[in-house]
N, C-alpha and C positions, 0 to 999 in steps of 0.2 A: 369085489366091491358089493356092498349090500344095496338093496333097492332104495333105502333111505339116502345113501350116498349119491346114487344116480340122479335122484330128484333134485339134489342141491347143485348139480353141475349145470352151468348155463349152456344153452344150445350152441353158442359160438365155439365152445371149447372142444366140440367133437364134430363140427361141420367139416365137410370136405373142402380143402383148399384147391382152387383152380388156378394154375399158372398158365398164362396165355403168352403167345408169341408177342414180340415187341410190336407196339402200335405207335407209329410216328405222331398220331394225334394226341398221345398222352402229354407231350411237352406243350403243345398248343392249348390243350384243355387246362393244364396246370397254370399257364400264363393267364388265361381268361378267368379262371376261378380265383387266382391270387388277386387280380385286380378287383373282382367283386368283393372278396373278403376284406381287402383293405378299405374299400369304400364303406362297407357296413361297419367294420370295427374301428374306423378312425374316430367315431364318436366317443370311444372309450380310450383314446390315446394310442391305439395300436398304429405303429408306423412301419412295421416290418412283418411280413409273412413269407415263409420260404416253402417252396415245393420240395418235399423230401421223399425218401423211400425209393423203391425200385422203379417206379414209373418216372422218376426224375432223371434216370440214367438211360441215355439213348441206347437202343439195340439190346436191352436186357429183358429177357422174359420176366413176367411179373404177375402178381395178382392185379386185376384191373381196378385198383382203388387208388385214387389220387390223394396223397397224404400231404398235410401242411403242418408247419410248426411256427409258432411265434417265438422268436429269440428272446431270452430273458437276460437282461443286462444289469439289474440293480439288486444284487443279493444283499447289499447293506441295508436295504429298506425293509427286509424281513424282520419280524419280531418273533420271539419264542412264545 
């Protein structure tokens, strides 16, 4: 890879990934943050937010990042 190529790669693409032992607080943290997100996003009609990813699975080693997803139900509303 040339130096020009290296400058175009974002830092996150080569950062070390740290996998941590399971933390029982991840589930509780997901519940708290989900409630907060729903409160904030309800102004835009968001009624569902799901805690996803490895921190949502009890007893699984994971990156200590709480991930969320808003389910998408209305593909018929999309236009080209």
